[in-house]
C-alpha positions in Angstrom: -2.6 245.1 76.2 -4.0 241.8 77.7 -5.5 239.2 75.4 -6.8 235.6 75.4 -6.3 232.7 73.0 -9.3 230.6 72.1 -8.8 227.0 70.9 -11.8 224.7 70.3 -10.9 221.0 70.0 -12.7 217.7 69.3 -11.9 214.0 69.6 -10.7 213.6 66.0 -7.6 215.8 66.6 -4.2 214.1 67.0 -2.4 214.7 70.4 0.8 215.5 68.6 -0.9 218.3 66.6 -2.4 219.8 69.7 0.8 219.7 71.6 2.6 221.6 68.8 -0.2 224.1 68.6 -0.1 224.8 72.3 3.7 225.1 72.4 3.5 227.6 69.6 1.2 229.7 71.8 3.3 229.3 75.0 6.6 230.1 73.4 5.6 233.4 71.8 7.8 236.5 72.0 4.7 238.2 73.4 2.8 235.7 75.6 -1.0 235.7 75.9 -2.5 236.2 79.3 -4.7 233.1 79.1 -5.4 230.2 76.8 -9.0 229.0 76.8 -9.5 225.4 75.5 -13.1 224.3 74.6 -13.4 220.5 74.6 -16.1 220.0 71.9 -17.5 216.7 73.3 -15.6 213.9 74.9 -11.9 213.8 74.0 -9.4 210.9 73.8 -7.2 210.2 76.8 -4.2 211.3 74.8 -5.7 214.7 74.1 -6.7 215.2 77.7 -3.2 214.2 78.8 -1.6 216.9 76.6 -4.0 219.5 78.0 -3.4 218.5 81.6 0.3 218.5 81.1 0.4 222.0 79.7 -1.8 223.3 82.5 0.7 222.0 85.0 3.7 223.6 83.3 5.1 226.8 84.7 4.7 228.8 81.5 3.4 232.1 83.0 0.1 231.7 81.2 -3.2 230.7 82.7 -4.6 227.7 80.8 -8.2 226.8 81.3 -10.3 224.1 79.7 -14.1 223.7 79.5 -15.8 220.5 78.6 -19.0 220.3 76.5 -21.1 217.2 77.0 -21.5 216.6 73.3 -19.9 217.7 70.1 -21.7 220.8 69.0 -19.3 221.8 66.1 -16.7 224.5 65.8 -19.2 227.3 65.4 -21.0 226.8 68.6 -17.8 225.8 70.5 -16.3 229.1 69.4 -19.5 230.9 70.5 -19.2 229.5 74.0 -15.5 230.0 74.1 -15.7 233.6 73.2 -18.0 234.3 76.1 -15.7 232.5 78.5 -12.5 234.5 77.6 -11.6 237.1 80.2 -10.1 239.7 78.0 -11.6 241.8 75.2 -8.9 240.9 72.6 -9.2 237.2 71.6 -6.8 235.4 69.3 -7.9 232.4 67.4 -5.9 229.3 66.4 -7.1 225.9 65.2 -5.9 223.0 67.3 -3.7 221.6 64.5 -2.0 224.8 63.3 1.2 226.4 64.5 1.7 230.1 65.1 5.0 231.7 64.2 6.9 232.8 67.4 6.5 236.5 66.7 2.8 236.3 65.7 1.4 238.0 68.8 4.2 240.5 69.0 3.4 241.7 65.5 -0.4 241.8 65.9 -0.5 243.3 69.4 1.9 246.0 68.5 -0.2 246.9 65.5 -3.4 246.9 67.6 -1.9 249.1 70.2 -1.1 251.6 67.5 -4.4 251.2 65.7 -7.0 250.7 68.4 -9.9 251.4 66.1 -9.3 248.0 64.4 -11.9 245.4 65.5 -10.7 242.3 63.5 -7.0 241.7 62.6 -5.7 238.8 60.6 -2.8 237.9 58.3 -1.4 235.4 55.8 -0.8 231.7 56.3 1.4 229.0 54.8 -0.3 225.7 54.0 1.5 222.5 54.6 0.7 218.8 54.3 -0.7 216.9 57.3 2.8 216.3 58.7 4.0 219.9 58.4 6.9 218.7 56.1 5.9 220.0 52.6 4.9 223.6 51.9 1.9 223.4 49.5 0.8 227.0 49.1 0.7 230.4 50.7 -2.8 232.0 51.2 -2.5 235.8 51.0 -5.6 237.8 51.9 -6.3 241.5 51.1 -4.7 244.0 53.4 -6.8 247.2 53.5 -10.4 247.3 54.5 -11.6 248.5 51.1 -10.1 245.4 49.4 -11.3 243.1 52.2 -14.9 244.3 51.6 -14.6 243.5 47.8 -13.2 240.0 48.4 -15.9 239.2 51.1 -18.5 239.4 48.3 -17.2 236.2 46.9 -15.0 234.4 49.5 -13.7 234.8 53.0 -11.1 237.5 53.3 -9.5 236.3 56.5 -7.5 233.3 57.5 -9.4 232.2 60.7 -6.4 230.8 62.5 -4.6 234.2 62.3 -7.4 236.4 63.6 -7.5 238.6 66.7 -10.9 240.2 67.4 -12.6 242.3 70.0 -14.9 240.2 72.2 -17.5 242.9 72.7 -17.8 243.6 69.0 -18.2 239.9 68.1 -20.9 239.5 70.7 -22.6 242.6 69.5 -22.6 241.2 66.0 -24.3 238.0 67.3 -21.3 235.9 68.0 -20.5 232.7 66.1 -23.5 230.8 64.8 -24.0 227.1 65.1 -22.6 226.4 61.6 -20.1 223.6 61.3 -18.8 224.9 58.0 -17.7 228.4 57.1 -18.7 229.7 60.5 -16.0 232.4 60.4 -17.0 233.7 57.0 -20.6 234.0 58.0 -19.6 235.9 61.2 -17.3 238.3 59.3 -20.1 239.1 56.9 -22.2 240.3 59.8 -19.3 242.3 61.2 -18.7 244.0 57.9 -22.4 244.9 57.7 -22.1 246.6 61.1 -19.2 248.7 59.8 -16.4 247.1 62.0 -12.9 248.1 61.2 -11.0 245.2 59.5 -7.3 244.7 58.5 -4.8 242.0 57.6 -1.1 242.2 58.1 0.9 241.4 54.9 3.0 238.7 56.7 2.7 235.0 57.4 1.5 234.5 60.9 0.6 230.8 61.1 1.5 227.4 59.5 -1.6 225.5 58.7 -2.1 221.8 58.1 -4.2 221.2 55.0 -3.5 218.1 53.0 -6.3 216.1 51.5 -8.4 216.3 54.6 -9.2 220.0 54.1 -10.1 219.5 50.4 -12.4 216.6 51.3 -14.3 218.8 53.8 -15.0 221.3 51.0 -17.3 218.9 49.2 -20.6 217.2 49.5 -24.2 218.2 50.0 -23.7 219.9 53.4 -21.0 222.1 52.0 -23.1 223.1 49.0 -26.0 223.9 51.3 -23.7 226.2 53.3 -22.6 227.9 50.1 -26.2 228.6 49.3 -26.9 229.9 52.8 -23.9 232.3 52.7 -24.8 233.7 49.3 -28.4 234.2 50.3 -27.2 236.1 53.4 -24.9 238.3 51.3 -27.8 239.0 48.9 -30.3 239.7 51.8 -27.8 242.2 53.2 -27.5 244.0 49.8 -23.9 243.1 49.6 -24.2 241.4 46.2 -26.6 241.4 43.3 -29.0 238.5 42.4 -26.7 237.7 39.4 -23.6 237.5 41.6 -25.4 235.3 44.1 -26.3 232.7 41.5 -23.0 232.9 39.8 -21.1 232.2 43.1 -23.5 229.4 44.0 -23.0 227.8 40.6 -19.2 228.1 40.5 -18.5 227.1 44.1 -21.0 224.2 44.0 -19.4 223.0 40.8 -15.9 223.0 42.5 -17.4 221.1 45.5 -18.6 218.2 43.4 -15.4 217.9 41.3 -13.0 215.0 42.0 -10.6 215.6 44.9 -7.5 215.9 42.7 -9.2 218.5 40.5 -10.5 220.4 43.5 -7.1 220.4 45.2 -5.5 221.8 42.0 -8.1 224.6 41.8 -7.5 225.7 45.4 -3.7 225.6 45.1 -3.2 227.0 41.6 -6.1 229.4 41.3 -7.2 230.4 44.8 -3.8 230.9 46.4 -1.0 233.4 45.7 
């Protein structure tokens, strides 16, 4: 089964993080057939140097990069990247996260045995920004029935672990131009179309979180996205009017809390 890896990246990423991410793709026990890198706007010289170096290495993987003239955000960059991948199975990874060496072996073996699955993810371990201290483990529901239940209130996939079918994602409308929760919004549309979803009950990636992640989940833009997502769930008859306003209230409240309190809630209450 041939498959692509899609990695959007923007100028704010650290070169060291990108190099570690790419190495974790290259040195898999089951290698991808291609890695597609979407440069979301102008990158730093150090980031371009890492990409150019990896493209020159004899790693038995075709690595291609595409440059966008301006920063369009992760949603639109993912949309464009999905269309540029050559293979129908596309694995996602964020440019600062690290996949475990047997990630693709586990996922591709499962997909070969269960070809009806359209979206496949797994669990993650969350670390500090230096990948030195384990903060939490984010376990997501395994079976489709439980995934559907969780999707009514929060995202039931860890985006950096997902492998999806390109044709299905495009059929569902592909990624939107959202800069926040672009994956959650897409999975909602996929669920409504009846796509088959599953998560493996194993850790597949190590993710950098730290304070930067918790800071992103705050502010007016984040609250507006929460409202948009809940309105979408309600419009698709996936939740009641009561649950819509309940989720908007609770999640918006968390978004305006002090950083230390928000971080405590995510780690202690929203992780397992």
